[in-house]
C-alpha positions as a Markdown table, in Angstrom:
| # | Residue | x | y | z |
|---|---|---|---|---|
| 1 | Met | 0.0 | 0.0 | 0.0 |
| 2 | Asp | 2.8 | 2.4 | 0.9 |
| 3 | Ser | 4.6 | 1.8 | -2.4 |
| 4 | Ala | 1.3 | 2.6 | -4.3 |
| 5 | Val | 0.9 | 5.9 | -2.4 |
| 6 | Glu | 4.6 | 6.8 | -3.1 |
| 7 | Ala | 4.2 | 6.1 | -6.8 |
| 8 | Ile | 1.0 | 8.2 | -7.0 |
| 9 | Asp | 2.6 | 11.0 | -5.0 |
| 10 | Ala | 5.6 | 11.0 | -7.4 |
| 11 | Trp | 3.2 | 11.5 | -10.3 |
| 12 | Asn | 1.3 | 14.2 | -8.5 |
| 13 | Gly | 4.4 | 16.0 | -7.6 |
| 14 | Val | 5.3 | 16.4 | -11.3 |
| 15 | Tyr | 1.9 | 16.9 | -12.9 |
| 16 | Trp | 0.6 | 19.4 | -10.3 |
| 17 | Gln | 3.4 | 21.8 | -11.2 |
| 18 | Phe | 1.9 | 22.0 | -14.6 |
| 19 | Met | -1.6 | 22.1 | -13.1 |
| 20 | Met | -0.7 | 25.1 | -11.0 |
| 21 | Val | 0.3 | 27.1 | -14.0 |
| 22 | Leu | -2.8 | 26.0 | -16.0 |
| 23 | Leu | -5.3 | 26.8 | -13.2 |
| 24 | Ile | -3.9 | 30.1 | -12.2 |
| 25 | Gly | -3.1 | 31.2 | -15.7 |
| 26 | Ala | -6.6 | 30.4 | -16.9 |
| 27 | Gly | -8.1 | 32.2 | -13.9 |
| 28 | Leu | -6.1 | 35.3 | -14.6 |
| 29 | Tyr | -7.0 | 35.2 | -18.3 |
| 30 | Phe | -10.7 | 35.1 | -17.5 |
| 31 | Cys | -10.3 | 37.8 | -14.8 |
| 32 | Val | -9.0 | 40.1 | -17.6 |
| 33 | Arg | -11.6 | 39.0 | -20.2 |
| 34 | Thr | -14.6 | 39.5 | -17.8 |
| 35 | Leu | -13.1 | 42.6 | -16.1 |
| 36 | Leu | -13.2 | 40.8 | -12.7 |
| 37 | Val | -16.8 | 39.7 | -13.0 |
| 38 | Gln | -16.4 | 37.7 | -9.8 |
| 39 | Ile | -15.9 | 41.0 | -7.9 |
| 40 | Arg | -18.0 | 43.5 | -9.8 |
| 41 | Tyr | -21.1 | 41.4 | -9.8 |
| 42 | Leu | -21.1 | 40.2 | -6.2 |
| 43 | Pro | -24.4 | 41.9 | -5.2 |
| 44 | Glu | -26.0 | 40.5 | -8.4 |
| 45 | Met | -25.1 | 37.0 | -7.3 |
| 46 | Phe | -27.3 | 37.3 | -4.2 |
| 47 | Arg | -30.1 | 38.8 | -6.2 |
| 48 | Thr | -30.3 | 36.1 | -8.7 |
| 49 | Leu | -30.2 | 33.3 | -6.2 |
| 50 | Gly | -33.9 | 33.6 | -5.4 |
| 51 | Glu | -35.3 | 33.5 | -8.9 |
| 52 | Thr | -38.4 | 31.2 | -9.3 |
| 53 | Pro | -38.2 | 28.7 | -12.2 |
| 54 | Ser | -41.0 | 28.3 | -14.8 |
| 55 | Asp | -42.5 | 25.0 | -15.9 |
| 56 | Ile | -40.4 | 22.9 | -18.2 |
| 57 | Ser | -43.5 | 21.0 | -19.4 |
| 58 | Glu | -47.1 | 21.0 | -18.3 |
| 59 | Gly | -47.3 | 20.5 | -14.5 |
| 60 | Val | -43.5 | 20.0 | -14.2 |
| 61 | Lys | -41.7 | 22.8 | -12.4 |
| 62 | Gly | -38.1 | 23.4 | -13.5 |
| 63 | Ile | -35.2 | 23.1 | -11.0 |
| 64 | Ser | -34.6 | 26.5 | -9.4 |
| 65 | Ala | -31.3 | 28.3 | -9.4 |
| 66 | Phe | -31.1 | 27.7 | -5.7 |
| 67 | Lys | -31.7 | 23.9 | -6.1 |
| 68 | Ala | -29.0 | 23.7 | -8.8 |
| 69 | Phe | -26.7 | 25.6 | -6.4 |
| 70 | Thr | -27.4 | 23.1 | -3.6 |
| 71 | Ile | -26.5 | 20.2 | -5.9 |
| 72 | Ser | -23.1 | 21.7 | -6.6 |
| 73 | Ala | -22.8 | 22.8 | -2.9 |
| 74 | Ala | -23.4 | 19.2 | -1.9 |
| 75 | Ser | -20.2 | 18.3 | -3.6 |
| 76 | Arg | -18.3 | 21.5 | -2.6 |
| 77 | Val | -19.4 | 21.8 | 1.1 |
| 78 | Gly | -18.2 | 18.6 | 2.5 |
| 79 | Thr | -15.0 | 17.0 | 3.5 |
| 80 | Gly | -13.0 | 19.5 | 1.5 |
| 81 | Asn | -13.9 | 22.1 | 4.1 |
| 82 | Val | -13.2 | 19.9 | 7.1 |
| 83 | Ala | -10.8 | 17.1 | 6.2 |
| 84 | Gly | -9.3 | 18.8 | 3.1 |
| 85 | Val | -8.2 | 21.9 | 5.1 |
| 86 | Ala | -6.7 | 19.7 | 7.8 |
| 87 | Val | -4.7 | 17.8 | 5.1 |
| 88 | Ala | -3.5 | 21.0 | 3.6 |
| 89 | Ile | -2.3 | 22.4 | 6.9 |
| 90 | Ser | -0.7 | 19.2 | 8.2 |
| 91 | Leu | 1.3 | 18.8 | 5.0 |
| 92 | Gly | 1.8 | 22.4 | 3.8 |
| 93 | Gly | 1.6 | 24.4 | 7.0 |
| 94 | Pro | -0.6 | 27.5 | 7.5 |
| 95 | Gly | 0.5 | 29.1 | 4.3 |
| 96 | Ala | -1.4 | 26.6 | 2.3 |
| 97 | Val | -4.6 | 28.3 | 3.3 |
| 98 | Phe | -3.5 | 31.6 | 1.7 |
| 99 | Trp | -3.1 | 29.8 | -1.6 |
| 100 | Met | -6.5 | 28.3 | -1.2 |
| 101 | Trp | -7.9 | 31.9 | -0.9 |
| 102 | Leu | -6.0 | 33.1 | -3.9 |
| 103 | Leu | -7.2 | 30.2 | -6.0 |
| 104 | Ala | -10.8 | 30.9 | -5.0 |
| 105 | Ile | -10.7 | 34.6 | -5.9 |
| 106 | Val | -8.9 | 34.0 | -9.2 |
| 107 | Gly | -11.0 | 30.9 | -9.9 |
| 108 | Gly | -14.2 | 32.8 | -9.4 |
| 109 | Ala | -13.9 | 34.1 | -12.9 |
| 110 | Thr | -13.3 | 30.5 | -14.2 |
| 111 | Ala | -16.3 | 29.3 | -12.3 |
| 112 | Phe | -18.4 | 32.0 | -14.0 |
| 113 | Val | -17.3 | 31.1 | -17.5 |
| 114 | Glu | -17.7 | 27.3 | -17.2 |
| 115 | Ser | -21.2 | 27.5 | -15.6 |
| 116 | Thr | -22.4 | 30.1 | -18.1 |
| 117 | Leu | -21.2 | 27.8 | -20.9 |
| 118 | Ala | -23.1 | 24.9 | -19.3 |
| 119 | Gln | -26.3 | 26.9 | -19.4 |
| 120 | Val | -26.1 | 28.2 | -22.9 |
| 121 | Tyr | -25.3 | 24.8 | -24.4 |
| 122 | Lys | -27.6 | 22.7 | -22.2 |
| 123 | Ser | -30.2 | 20.1 | -23.4 |
| 124 | Arg | -33.8 | 19.5 | -22.2 |
| 125 | Asp | -35.8 | 16.3 | -21.6 |
| 126 | Lys | -39.4 | 16.0 | -20.4 |
| 127 | Asp | -38.8 | 17.0 | -16.8 |
| 128 | Ser | -35.4 | 18.7 | -16.5 |
| 129 | Tyr | -32.4 | 20.3 | -18.2 |
| 130 | Tyr | -29.0 | 18.7 | -18.3 |
| 131 | Gly | -25.5 | 19.5 | -19.7 |
| 132 | Gly | -21.9 | 20.2 | -18.7 |
| 133 | Pro | -18.5 | 20.2 | -20.3 |
| 134 | Ala | -19.1 | 17.2 | -22.5 |
| 135 | Tyr | -22.0 | 19.1 | -24.1 |
| 136 | Tyr | -20.4 | 22.5 | -24.4 |
| 137 | Ile | -17.3 | 21.0 | -25.9 |
| 138 | Thr | -19.2 | 19.4 | -28.8 |
| 139 | Arg | -21.7 | 22.2 | -29.2 |
| 140 | Gly | -19.4 | 25.1 | -28.7 |
| 141 | Leu | -16.3 | 23.8 | -30.4 |
| 142 | Gly | -17.8 | 21.3 | -32.9 |
| 143 | Glu | -17.9 | 17.6 | -33.5 |
| 144 | Arg | -14.2 | 17.4 | -34.2 |
| 145 | Trp | -13.7 | 17.9 | -30.5 |
| 146 | Arg | -16.0 | 15.0 | -29.6 |
| 147 | Pro | -13.1 | 12.7 | -28.6 |
| 148 | Leu | -12.1 | 15.2 | -25.9 |
| 149 | Ala | -15.8 | 15.4 | -24.8 |
| 150 | Leu | -15.9 | 11.6 | -24.5 |
| 151 | Ala | -12.7 | 11.6 | -22.5 |
| 152 | Phe | -14.2 | 14.1 | -20.1 |
| 153 | Ala | -17.4 | 12.1 | -19.7 |
| 154 | Val | -15.3 | 9.0 | -18.8 |
| 155 | Ile | -13.0 | 10.9 | -16.4 |
| 156 | Ile | -15.7 | 12.7 | -14.5 |
| 157 | Thr | -17.6 | 9.4 | -14.0 |
| 158 | Leu | -14.5 | 7.8 | -12.6 |
| 159 | Thr | -13.5 | 10.9 | -10.6 |
| 160 | Tyr | -16.8 | 11.8 | -8.9 |
| 161 | Gly | -18.7 | 8.5 | -9.1 |
| 162 | Phe | -15.8 | 6.4 | -7.8 |
| 163 | Val | -12.7 | 8.2 | -6.4 |
| 164 | Phe | -14.2 | 11.3 | -4.8 |
| 165 | Asn | -17.0 | 9.2 | -3.2 |
| 166 | Ala | -14.4 | 7.0 | -1.7 |
| 167 | Val | -12.8 | 10.2 | -0.2 |
| 168 | Gln | -16.2 | 11.2 | 1.3 |
| 169 | Ser | -16.9 | 7.8 | 2.9 |
| 170 | Asn | -13.4 | 7.6 | 4.2 |
| 171 | Ser | -13.9 | 10.9 | 6.0 |
| 172 | Ile | -17.2 | 9.8 | 7.5 |
| 173 | Thr | -15.7 | 6.6 | 8.9 |
| 174 | Ala | -12.6 | 8.4 | 10.1 |
| 175 | Ala | -14.8 | 10.8 | 12.0 |
| 176 | Val | -16.9 | 8.0 | 13.5 |
| 177 | Val | -13.8 | 5.9 | 14.5 |
| 178 | Thr | -12.3 | 9.0 | 16.2 |
| 179 | Ser | -15.6 | 9.6 | 18.0 |
| 180 | Ala | -16.3 | 6.0 | 19.1 |
| 181 | Asp | -12.6 | 4.9 | 19.4 |
| 182 | Gly | -13.3 | 1.9 | 17.0 |
| 183 | Gly | -11.3 | -0.1 | 14.5 |
| 184 | Met | -11.7 | -1.9 | 11.2 |
| 185 | Thr | -14.9 | -3.7 | 12.2 |
| 186 | Leu | -16.6 | -0.4 | 12.9 |
| 187 | Arg | -15.2 | 0.9 | 9.6 |
| 188 | Met | -16.8 | -2.0 | 7.7 |
| 189 | Val | -20.1 | -1.5 | 9.5 |
| 190 | Ile | -20.2 | 2.2 | 8.8 |
| 191 | Gly | -19.2 | 1.6 | 5.2 |
| 192 | Ala | -22.0 | -0.8 | 4.7 |
| 193 | Val | -24.5 | 1.6 | 6.2 |
| 194 | Ile | -23.3 | 4.5 | 4.0 |
| 195 | Ala | -23.4 | 2.3 | 0.9 |
| 196 | Ala | -27.0 | 1.2 | 1.7 |
| 197 | Leu | -28.1 | 4.8 | 2.2 |
| 198 | Thr | -26.4 | 5.9 | -1.0 |
| 199 | Ala | -28.1 | 3.2 | -3.0 |
| 200 | Leu | -31.5 | 4.3 | -1.7 |
| 201 | Val | -31.0 | 7.8 | -2.9 |
| 202 | Ile | -29.1 | 7.4 | -6.2 |
| 203 | Phe | -31.6 | 5.0 | -7.7 |
| 204 | Gly | -34.2 | 7.8 | -7.3 |
| 205 | Gly | -32.9 | 10.2 | -10.0 |
| 206 | Val | -32.0 | 13.9 | -10.1 |
| 207 | Arg | -35.2 | 15.1 | -8.4 |
| 208 | Arg | -34.6 | 13.0 | -5.4 |
| 209 | Ile | -31.0 | 14.1 | -5.4 |
| 210 | Ser | -31.9 | 17.8 | -5.5 |
| 211 | Gly | -34.6 | 17.2 | -2.9 |
| 212 | Val | -32.2 | 15.6 | -0.4 |
| 213 | Thr | -29.4 | 18.1 | -0.9 |
| 214 | Gln | -31.7 | 21.1 | -0.6 |
| 215 | Val | -32.5 | 20.0 | 2.9 |
| 216 | Leu | -29.2 | 18.5 | 4.1 |
| 217 | Val | -26.7 | 21.1 | 2.8 |
| 218 | Pro | -28.1 | 24.2 | 4.4 |
| 219 | Leu | -28.9 | 22.4 | 7.6 |
| 220 | Met | -25.5 | 20.8 | 8.2 |
| 221 | Ala | -23.5 | 23.7 | 6.7 |
| 222 | Gly | -25.4 | 26.0 | 9.1 |
| 223 | Ala | -24.7 | 23.7 | 12.1 |
| 224 | Tyr | -21.0 | 23.6 | 11.2 |
| 225 | Val | -20.9 | 27.4 | 10.7 |
| 226 | Leu | -22.6 | 27.9 | 14.1 |
| 227 | Leu | -20.1 | 25.7 | 15.9 |
| 228 | Ala | -17.2 | 27.3 | 14.1 |
| 229 | Val | -18.4 | 30.9 | 14.8 |
| 230 | Thr | -18.8 | 30.0 | 18.5 |
| 231 | Val | -15.1 | 28.9 | 18.6 |
| 232 | Leu | -14.0 | 32.1 | 16.8 |
| 233 | Val | -16.0 | 34.3 | 19.1 |
| 234 | Leu | -14.5 | 32.6 | 22.1 |
| 235 | Asn | -11.0 | 33.3 | 20.7 |
| 236 | Ile | -11.7 | 36.6 | 18.9 |
| 237 | Thr | -8.6 | 38.2 | 20.2 |
| 238 | Glu | -6.4 | 35.5 | 18.6 |
| 239 | Val | -8.1 | 35.4 | 15.2 |
| 240 | Pro | -6.0 | 38.3 | 13.8 |
| 241 | Ser | -2.8 | 36.6 | 14.8 |
| 242 | Met | -4.0 | 33.3 | 13.1 |
| 243 | Ile | -4.7 | 35.2 | 9.9 |
| 244 | Ala | -1.3 | 36.9 | 10.1 |
| 245 | Leu | 0.3 | 33.4 | 10.6 |
| 246 | Ile | -1.3 | 32.2 | 7.4 |
| 247 | Val | 0.0 | 35.2 | 5.4 |
| 248 | Gln | 3.5 | 35.0 | 7.0 |
| 249 | His | 3.9 | 31.3 | 6.1 |
| 250 | Ala | 2.5 | 31.9 | 2.6 |
| 251 | Leu | 5.0 | 34.6 | 1.8 |
| 252 | Gly | 8.0 | 32.8 | 3.4 |
| 253 | Ile | 8.3 | 35.3 | 6.3 |
| 254 | Arg | 8.0 | 32.4 | 8.6 |
| 255 | Glu | 8.7 | 28.8 | 7.6 |
| 256 | Ile | 8.7 | 25.4 | 9.4 |
| 257 | Ala | 10.8 | 22.5 | 8.4 |
| 258 | Gly | 8.9 | 20.3 | 6.0 |
| 259 | Ala | 6.3 | 23.0 | 5.3 |
| 260 | Ala | 8.2 | 25.6 | 3.2 |
| 261 | Val | 6.6 | 28.0 | 0.7 |
| 262 | Gly | 6.7 | 25.5 | -2.2 |
| 263 | Thr | 4.9 | 22.9 | -0.2 |
| 264 | Ala | 2.4 | 25.4 | 1.0 |
| 265 | Ile | 1.6 | 26.5 | -2.5 |
| 266 | Met | 1.2 | 23.0 | -3.8 |
| 267 | Gln | -1.0 | 21.8 | -1.0 |
| 268 | Gly | -3.1 | 25.0 | -1.1 |
| 269 | Val | -3.7 | 24.7 | -4.9 |
| 270 | Arg | -4.5 | 20.9 | -4.6 |
| 271 | Arg | -6.9 | 21.2 | -1.7 |
| 272 | Gly | -8.3 | 24.4 | -3.0 |
| 273 | Leu | -9.3 | 22.7 | -6.3 |
| 274 | Phe | -10.8 | 19.7 | -4.5 |
| 275 | Ser | -12.8 | 22.0 | -2.2 |
| 276 | Asn | -14.2 | 24.8 | -4.5 |
| 277 | Glu | -13.8 | 22.9 | -7.8 |
| 278 | Ala | -13.4 | 26.1 | -9.9 |
| 279 | Gly | -12.2 | 25.1 | -13.3 |
| 280 | Met | -12.5 | 21.3 | -12.7 |
| 281 | Gly | -15.6 | 21.0 | -14.9 |
| 282 | Ser | -17.8 | 19.5 | -12.2 |
| 283 | Thr | -20.2 | 22.3 | -11.2 |
| 284 | Pro | -21.3 | 23.0 | -14.8 |
| 285 | Asn | -23.1 | 19.7 | -14.7 |
| 286 | Ala | -25.2 | 21.0 | -11.8 |
| 287 | Ala | -25.4 | 24.6 | -13.2 |
| 288 | Ala | -27.0 | 23.2 | -16.5 |
| 289 | Thr | -30.0 | 21.8 | -14.6 |
| 290 | Ala | -31.3 | 25.2 | -13.5 |
| 291 | Ser | -34.3 | 26.9 | -15.2 |
| 292 | Val | -33.1 | 30.5 | -15.4 |
| 293 | Ser | -33.9 | 33.4 | -17.7 |
| 294 | His | -30.3 | 34.1 | -18.7 |
| 295 | Pro | -27.2 | 31.8 | -18.8 |
| 296 | Cys | -25.1 | 34.3 | -16.8 |
| 297 | Lys | -27.4 | 34.0 | -13.8 |
| 298 | Gln | -26.2 | 30.5 | -13.0 |
| 299 | Gly | -22.6 | 31.5 | -13.8 |
| 300 | Leu | -22.9 | 34.2 | -11.1 |
| 301 | Ile | -24.5 | 31.9 | -8.6 |
| 302 | Gln | -21.8 | 29.2 | -9.0 |
| 303 | Thr | -19.2 | 31.9 | -8.5 |
| 304 | Leu | -20.8 | 32.7 | -5.2 |
| 305 | Gly | -20.5 | 29.0 | -4.3 |
| 306 | Val | -16.8 | 29.2 | -4.7 |
| 307 | Tyr | -16.6 | 32.1 | -2.3 |
| 308 | Phe | -18.8 | 30.5 | 0.3 |
| 309 | Asp | -16.9 | 27.3 | 0.2 |
| 310 | Thr | -13.3 | 28.6 | 0.5 |
| 311 | Leu | -13.4 | 32.1 | 1.9 |
| 312 | Val | -16.0 | 31.3 | 4.5 |
| 313 | Met | -16.1 | 27.6 | 5.3 |
| 314 | Cys | -12.4 | 26.7 | 4.8 |
| 315 | Thr | -11.2 | 29.8 | 6.5 |
| 316 | Met | -13.1 | 29.1 | 9.7 |
| 317 | Thr | -11.8 | 25.5 | 9.7 |
| 318 | Ala | -8.3 | 26.7 | 9.2 |
| 319 | Ile | -8.4 | 29.2 | 12.1 |
| 320 | Ile | -9.9 | 26.6 | 14.4 |
| 321 | Ile | -7.1 | 24.1 | 13.5 |
| 322 | Leu | -4.4 | 26.8 | 13.9 |
| 323 | Leu | -5.7 | 27.7 | 17.4 |
| 324 | Ser | -4.7 | 24.2 | 18.5 |
| 325 | His | -1.1 | 24.7 | 17.3 |
| 326 | Pro | -0.8 | 21.5 | 15.3 |
| 327 | Thr | 2.4 | 19.9 | 13.9 |
| 328 | Tyr | 3.2 | 20.8 | 10.3 |
| 329 | Gly | 5.1 | 19.0 | 7.5 |
| 330 | Gly | 4.4 | 15.4 | 8.8 |
| 331 | Glu | 1.9 | 12.8 | 7.8 |
| 332 | Ala | -1.5 | 13.8 | 6.3 |
| 333 | Glu | -4.2 | 14.3 | 8.9 |
| 334 | Gly | -7.8 | 14.6 | 8.0 |
| 335 | Thr | -11.0 | 14.9 | 9.9 |
| 336 | Ser | -9.5 | 13.8 | 13.2 |
| 337 | Leu | -7.3 | 16.9 | 13.3 |
| 338 | Thr | -10.3 | 19.2 | 13.0 |
| 339 | Gln | -12.2 | 17.2 | 15.6 |
| 340 | Ser | -9.3 | 17.4 | 18.0 |
| 341 | Ala | -8.9 | 21.1 | 17.4 |
| 342 | Leu | -12.6 | 21.8 | 18.1 |
| 343 | Ala | -12.6 | 19.6 | 21.2 |
| 344 | Ala | -9.6 | 21.5 | 22.6 |
| 345 | Gln | -11.7 | 24.7 | 22.3 |
| 346 | Val | -15.2 | 23.8 | 23.4 |
| 347 | Gly | -14.9 | 20.3 | 25.0 |
| 348 | Gly | -15.0 | 16.7 | 24.1 |
| 349 | Trp | -18.6 | 16.9 | 22.9 |
| 350 | Ala | -17.4 | 18.7 | 19.8 |
| 351 | Val | -15.8 | 15.5 | 18.6 |
| 352 | His | -19.2 | 13.9 | 18.4 |
| 353 | Ala | -20.9 | 17.0 | 17.0 |
| 354 | Val | -18.4 | 17.1 | 14.1 |
| 355 | Thr | -18.9 | 13.4 | 13.5 |
| 356 | Val | -22.7 | 14.0 | 13.0 |
| 357 | Ile | -22.0 | 17.1 | 10.8 |
| 358 | Ile | -19.3 | 15.3 | 8.7 |
| 359 | Phe | -21.7 | 12.4 | 8.2 |
| 360 | Phe | -24.4 | 14.5 | 6.7 |
| 361 | Leu | -22.1 | 16.9 | 4.8 |
| 362 | Ala | -20.1 | 14.0 | 3.3 |
| 363 | Phe | -23.2 | 12.0 | 2.6 |
| 364 | Ser | -24.7 | 14.9 | 0.7 |
| 365 | Ser | -21.4 | 15.2 | -1.2 |
| 366 | Ile | -21.7 | 11.6 | -2.2 |
| 367 | Ile | -25.1 | 12.3 | -3.6 |
| 368 | Gly | -23.9 | 15.4 | -5.4 |
| 369 | Asn | -20.8 | 13.6 | -6.7 |
| 370 | Tyr | -22.9 | 10.8 | -8.1 |
| 371 | Tyr | -25.1 | 13.2 | -9.9 |
| 372 | Tyr | -22.1 | 14.5 | -11.8 |
| 373 | Ala | -21.4 | 10.9 | -13.0 |
| 374 | Glu | -25.0 | 10.3 | -13.9 |
| 375 | Ala | -25.3 | 13.5 | -15.9 |
| 376 | Asn | -22.5 | 12.3 | -18.2 |
| 377 | Ile | -23.6 | 8.7 | -18.7 |
| 378 | Pro | -26.2 | 9.6 | -21.5 |
| 379 | Phe | -23.4 | 11.3 | -23.4 |
| 380 | Leu | -21.5 | 8.0 | -23.5 |
| 381 | Ser | -24.5 | 5.7 | -23.9 |
| 382 | Arg | -28.3 | 5.6 | -23.5 |
| 383 | Ser | -28.0 | 2.1 | -22.2 |
| 384 | Arg | -30.0 | 1.5 | -19.0 |
| 385 | Gly | -27.7 | -1.3 | -18.1 |
| 386 | Leu | -24.6 | 1.0 | -18.2 |
| 387 | Leu | -26.4 | 3.5 | -15.8 |
| 388 | Leu | -27.3 | 0.7 | -13.4 |
| 389 | Gly | -23.8 | -0.7 | -13.6 |
| 390 | Val | -22.3 | 2.7 | -12.7 |
| 391 | Arg | -24.7 | 3.0 | -9.8 |
| 392 | Ala | -23.6 | -0.4 | -8.5 |
| 393 | Val | -19.9 | 0.5 | -8.7 |
| 394 | Val | -20.5 | 3.8 | -7.0 |
| 395 | Val | -22.0 | 1.9 | -4.0 |
| 396 | Leu | -19.0 | -0.5 | -4.0 |
| 397 | Cys | -16.6 | 2.5 | -4.0 |
| 398 | Val | -18.4 | 4.1 | -1.1 |
| 399 | Phe | -17.9 | 0.9 | 0.9 |
| 400 | Gly | -14.3 | 0.6 | -0.3 |
| 401 | Gly | -13.4 | 4.1 | 0.6 |
| 402 | Ala | -14.7 | 3.5 | 4.1 |
| 403 | Ile | -12.0 | 0.9 | 4.8 |
| 404 | Gly | -9.2 | 2.5 | 2.8 |
| 405 | Ser | -6.3 | 4.6 | 4.1 |
| 406 | Val | -6.3 | 8.4 | 4.2 |
| 407 | Pro | -3.1 | 9.0 | 2.2 |
| 408 | Leu | -4.2 | 6.6 | -0.6 |
| 409 | Val | -7.7 | 8.1 | -1.2 |
| 410 | Trp | -6.4 | 11.7 | -1.1 |
| 411 | Ala | -3.6 | 10.9 | -3.5 |
| 412 | Leu | -6.0 | 9.3 | -6.0 |
| 413 | Ala | -8.3 | 12.3 | -5.7 |
| 414 | Asp | -5.4 | 14.5 | -6.7 |
| 415 | Val | -4.7 | 12.4 | -9.8 |
| 416 | Phe | -8.2 | 12.4 | -11.1 |
| 417 | Ser | -9.1 | 16.0 | -10.3 |
| 418 | Ala | -6.0 | 17.1 | -12.2 |
| 419 | Leu | -6.9 | 15.1 | -15.3 |
| 420 | Met | -10.4 | 16.3 | -15.2 |
| 421 | Ala | -9.4 | 20.0 | -14.8 |
| 422 | Thr | -6.9 | 19.7 | -17.6 |
| 423 | Ile | -9.5 | 18.6 | -20.1 |
| 424 | Asn | -12.1 | 21.2 | -19.0 |
| 425 | Leu | -9.6 | 24.1 | -19.1 |
| 426 | Val | -8.4 | 23.1 | -22.5 |
| 427 | Ala | -12.0 | 23.4 | -23.7 |
| 428 | Ile | -13.1 | 26.6 | -22.0 |
| 429 | Leu | -10.1 | 28.7 | -22.9 |
| 430 | Pro | -11.2 | 28.9 | -26.6 |
| 431 | Leu | -14.8 | 29.2 | -25.5 |
| 432 | Gly | -14.3 | 32.1 | -23.1 |
| 433 | Gly | -15.4 | 34.6 | -25.7 |
| 434 | Val | -18.9 | 33.1 | -25.5 |
| 435 | Ala | -19.2 | 33.8 | -21.8 |
| 436 | Val | -17.9 | 37.3 | -22.3 |
| 437 | Ala | -20.5 | 38.1 | -25.1 |
| 438 | Leu | -23.3 | 36.8 | -22.9 |
| 439 | Leu | -22.0 | 38.9 | -20.0 |
| 440 | Ala | -22.2 | 42.0 | -22.2 |
| 441 | Asn | -25.7 | 41.1 | -23.2 |
| 442 | Tyr | -26.6 | 40.6 | -19.6 |
| 443 | Ala | -25.1 | 44.0 | -18.6 |
| 444 | Glu | -26.9 | 45.8 | -21.4 |
| 445 | Gln | -30.3 | 44.6 | -20.2 |
| 446 | Arg | -29.6 | 45.4 | -16.6 |
| 447 | Ala | -28.6 | 48.9 | -17.6 |
| 448 | Arg | -32.0 | 49.4 | -19.3 |
| 449 | Gly | -33.8 | 48.3 | -16.1 |
| 450 | Glu | -34.8 | 44.9 | -17.5 |
| 451 | Glu | -34.7 | 41.5 | -16.0 |
| 452 | Pro | -32.0 | 39.9 | -18.2 |
| 453 | Val | -33.3 | 37.1 | -20.5 |
| 454 | Tyr | -31.6 | 35.4 | -23.4 |
| 455 | His | -32.8 | 34.1 | -26.8 |
| 456 | Arg | -30.4 | 32.3 | -29.0 |
| 457 | Asp | -31.0 | 34.8 | -31.8 |
| 458 | Asp | -29.9 | 37.8 | -29.5 |
| 459 | Ile | -26.2 | 37.2 | -30.4 |
| 460 | Pro | -26.2 | 36.0 | -34.1 |
| 461 | Asp | -22.4 | 35.4 | -34.2 |
| 462 | Leu | -22.2 | 33.4 | -31.0 |
| 463 | Arg | -19.9 | 30.5 | -31.4 |
| 464 | Gly | -21.9 | 27.3 | -32.0 |
| 465 | Arg | -25.2 | 29.2 | -32.1 |
| 466 | Glu | -26.7 | 26.7 | -34.6 |
| 467 | Arg | -26.0 | 23.9 | -32.1 |
| 468 | Ile | -27.7 | 25.6 | -29.2 |
| 469 | Glu | -30.7 | 23.4 | -28.3 |
| 470 | Cys | -32.5 | 25.5 | -25.7 |
| 471 | Trp | -33.1 | 29.3 | -25.5 |
| 472 | Asp | -35.6 | 29.3 | -28.3 |
| 473 | Gly | -38.2 | 31.4 | -26.5 |
| 474 | Thr | -40.4 | 28.5 | -25.5 |
| 475 | Asp | -39.5 | 28.8 | -21.8 |
| 476 | Pro | -41.9 | 31.3 | -20.2 |
| 477 | Met | -39.0 | 32.8 | -18.2 |
| 478 | Thr | -37.4 | 34.2 | -21.4 |
| 479 | Val | -39.9 | 37.1 | -21.6 |
| 480 | His | -38.6 | 40.6 | -21.1 |
| 481 | Gln | -39.9 | 42.4 | -18.0 |
| 482 | Gln | -39.3 | 46.1 | -17.2 |
| 483 | Leu | -38.0 | 46.4 | -13.7 |
| 484 | Pro | -37.8 | 50.1 | -12.7 |
| 485 | Arg | -36.5 | 49.3 | -9.2 |
| 486 | Tyr | -33.3 | 48.0 | -10.7 |
| 487 | Arg | -32.5 | 51.0 | -12.8 |
């Protein structure tokens, strides 16, 4: 097992140097092209979150912008915020958190572009919309890019359906084992329970998925935020020094053996991508499901998700961990490190509270992750047997992750997230002009005091316009409304 982890780590050490350049370079490029849309449109992100969807077909209500947001949040707001931050700090020191912040801010523009593209090139069936990178690659770039789209569909199915779900179940069992002081037998029991619950939900389809996540994510995220805020208030005088510690380590002003600047940057970028997923090509699959009046609306909402995930959730976790003065530059530590840090601040009961929160957050992440796999199966094949087979393997991976080791599952997560992000970024870089044109169309309508809507004839020279399946004016939401209060 150790040799496998070492081999995977060696690969990650080389490939992630390239990934850092690609992720940050693409983010900066989109920052320039969109004139910092992720900062300029922050108030608009909150306004569009409450939009009510129209009916997709008679008697069938579309998935709202908020529901689509919760599907993506189900994947984002999970172990990346609790276990992922702990892994970043234990391996890269406090400075890793700074680079997570930077990736989130720069990546906000990337998140806007990829989710806007998912909306404009989405498809529609009788009761929902669907889409994602595989669809905007073929429709935006043309059929000659289809092999890349097929590769993405396969990689995202492997990554989210199998590998990332193993990470989530691993974090659940690690939390329970820490709380109950158990061993492998307990891991197997918990793994079987999680696998059974996963099977019950994922065989119910996207509406059951969105229904579950809409309840679980706000409830559990709220509980974790409440617990974290309590700790921060109790230690409010030390919070500024913890933030200063993060910045000092990131810039090399203070370093600890084994956790130098290079390690901090690498861990920050890796864990940042796993946590907020900006540029990875995952959230566009959820963004495409929303029934909104303009593609940019879901792009803005998904950018807000990046901020909430990293700048709020991850930062609170990081400060709590740093208050416990952990050891840096050693073995990777996950959920147990966060549990111990919370227990040191508010008492042993926090270990059990985090166990409950982690269980539900990670379980909702399993559901959200699975949706990303399911959304891409039709692109590969319409075979019902293939879909059922993927569901069965997902359940097996959930169980396998529960009994696997922390270093192995996180190393595999790094491999697959890098491959997925590479394919997605290669596709959205040439398609960035589409999102920029749509943003200009959106801004013009807002300036006239209208609620922005989009019709595929509004921008005649839009790349791949002849392959846009939706946005033909049949959706009742795409009717212009004069809104004087927004002038």
